[in-house]
Every structure is written in C-alpha cells, then in structure tokens.
Phi, psi and omega in degrees: 000130178248126182235151170210149176265121180274329179205134175209101179244026183284150182281337178213138178288317183274332179213079186282149173232354178206148177110183186223158178221136171222115180236152176226155176214156179223129179236131179233129178242124187230162172302152026271004178288173181279339181266135178227100180202166171242132178232130178240139179224146173232131178236137181227140177223145171221133184232142182216138178277134182254328187241178178286159176293142175242118177055043175084357183240151179305132182283292180239128180229156180248129176234138180230127183222150183207151177236142175224131182212157177218145178229129181232131175289154176229161177067029177237141194268324185245159176295324180303310182282335177290327181294328179260007185287327177268124187291151178307318183291342181266348182283166176279146178224146177284151177106184177129176184287337183245032182239155176244123184239000000 
C-alpha cells in the first residue's frame, strides 16, 4: 500500500481544530497470492474553530471528514470471474467506530 499526503494544513496531527487534510493511497494485490485487485482511496478532512478559546485552547470546533474509494479486479478474462475476483474481506463496508450512517 502506497500513501501520500497531498495537503496537510492541520494545526495538530492527533487533535486538529483548524486546517485541512487531503490524502491518497493506492494498493495493488498481485499473484502469487489469491487476491488480484487495484484499490484507490482518497481521504479528506476539514476542521474549523467555531467558538472563542477556553483557557488557551480552542473551545468549540467543527470537523468534517470523508473517504472515497474504488476497487477493481485485475487479471480476469470474463465478467463472471471478475465479479467474484475481489474477496469479501477486501471490499468496502459501511460502518465502523468513527462513522455516521
């Protein structure tokens, strides 16, 4: 998996209250393993301070984050085999500890 930060203007990596982040990643799975696919992902975040500072720290902040990804099978000749080429565990799923559905 190859990742790169395209833009990172956040004021703190672990607890941002202002700034933006734009990241991209590319993962390629090839033989000799059983999975053969290409997966691309883009992650975006934007943070903004809404209220006055409290005791030297940002009081109220708003954060908006999103992910976008695509996965495509490779090395398959027919549509029928390509549909089953990406294993269930490699696919995208809704939910998780930091998601709102």
